[in-house]
C-alpha positions in Angstrom: -21.7 50.3 -10.7 -22.0 47.4 -13.1 -24.5 44.6 -12.6 -21.6 42.2 -12.2 -20.0 44.3 -9.5 -23.3 44.8 -7.7 -24.0 41.0 -7.8 -20.5 40.2 -6.5 -21.0 42.8 -3.7 -24.4 41.4 -2.7 -23.0 37.8 -2.7 -20.0 38.8 -0.6 -22.3 40.6 1.9 -24.7 37.6 2.1 -21.8 35.2 2.7 -20.4 37.4 5.4 -23.8 37.7 7.1 -24.3 34.0 6.9 -20.9 33.4 8.5 -21.8 35.7 11.3 -25.1 33.9 11.9 -23.3 30.5 11.9 -20.6 31.9 14.2 -23.2 33.3 16.6 -25.1 30.0 16.6 -21.9 28.1 17.6 -21.2 30.6 20.4 -24.7 30.1 21.7 -24.3 26.3 21.6 -21.0 26.6 23.4 -22.5 28.9 26.1 -25.2 26.3 27.0 -22.5 23.7 27.7 -21.1 24.4 31.2 -18.4 22.5 33.0 -19.4 21.3 36.5 -17.3 21.6 39.7 -16.6 18.7 42.0 -19.4 19.8 44.4 -21.9 20.2 41.5 -21.0 16.7 40.1 -21.5 15.1 43.6 -24.9 16.9 43.9 -26.0 15.9 40.4 -24.9 12.3 40.4 -25.4 11.0 43.9 -28.3 8.5 44.0 -28.9 8.9 40.2 -28.0 7.1 37.0 -26.4 8.3 33.8 -27.9 6.5 30.8 -28.0 6.8 27.0 -31.5 5.2 27.5 -30.5 2.2 25.3 -27.0 0.7 25.7 -25.8 1.6 29.2 -26.5 3.0 32.6 -24.1 3.9 35.5 -25.8 4.0 38.9 -24.0 6.3 41.4 -24.8 5.2 44.9 -24.3 7.6 47.8 -21.8 5.3 49.5 -19.5 5.5 46.4 -20.6 2.2 44.9 -20.8 2.3 41.1 -23.1 -0.1 39.3 -22.6 -0.4 35.5 -25.1 -2.1 33.2 -23.9 -2.2 29.6 -25.2 -4.4 26.9 -26.4 -7.0 29.4 -23.1 -7.0 31.4 -23.2 -5.9 35.0 -20.1 -4.6 36.8 -19.7 -3.2 40.3 -17.0 -0.7 41.2 -16.5 2.6 42.9 -16.9 6.3 42.0 -15.5 9.4 43.6 -14.8 13.0 43.0 -11.2 14.1 42.6 -10.9 17.9 42.5 -13.4 18.7 39.7 -13.3 15.3 38.0 -15.6 12.3 38.2 -13.5 9.2 38.6 -14.9 5.7 37.8 -13.2 2.5 39.0 -14.7 -0.6 37.4 -11.7 -2.6 36.1 -8.1 -1.6 35.9 -8.2 -1.2 32.1 -11.4 0.9 32.2 -10.6 3.2 35.2 -10.7 6.8 34.2 -11.5 10.3 35.4 -13.8 12.7 33.5 -14.5 16.3 33.2 -18.3 16.7 33.4 -20.2 19.2 31.3 -24.0 19.8 31.2 -26.3 21.3 28.6 -29.9 21.1 29.7 -30.7 17.5 30.5 -27.6 16.2 28.7 -24.3 15.4 30.5 -21.0 14.9 28.7 -18.1 13.1 30.4 -14.8 13.8 28.7 -11.9 11.6 29.8 -8.9 13.5 31.3 -6.7 10.5 30.6 -7.3 7.2 28.8 -10.9 6.0 28.0 -13.6 7.1 25.8 -16.2 9.8 26.3 -19.6 9.2 27.7 -22.8 11.1 27.4 -26.4 10.7 28.5 -29.0 12.0 30.8 -29.3 11.7 34.6 -32.4 10.2 36.0 -33.5 8.6 39.3 -31.6 5.3 39.8 -33.2 2.1 38.8 -32.0 -0.7 41.1 -33.1 -3.7 39.0 -30.9 -6.1 37.0 -32.0 -5.1 33.5 -29.7 -3.1 31.2 
C-alpha cells in the first residue's frame, strides 16, 4: 500500500470515528432532556418560580395564579395544566401552552402554538416585587 493510500485510509477512519463520537455525544445530550407529563409539571411548578436568574421570573401559585416579573414589569394571570401542556394566561396576545422538558436543573418550555420558547431553572418562589 502506498503512503498516499495509507494516509487517505487513516484520515477516512479518523473522520468516521470522530463522527461517531459526535453522534454519540448528541444522543447523550438528547437522552438527558425528558418531556414531562401534566402530573409531573404540576408537581414541579406548584409553589415555585421559573427564572432565567436575570430578566424574568414566573411564579406559579398553588391556586392557579401566575405572577410574571419581566424587565421591571409585573403581570398577574392564571396558569393551568391541559393534558401534558403548561398553559399560561397573562394577556390575550401572550397566552400560550407549552411542552415542558427538563434536563437536570434546566427546564425548557416549547410553545405548542404561538409564542416564544422559555427556559430557566425552578426555585422556591420569591414573593417580593423585584424582578
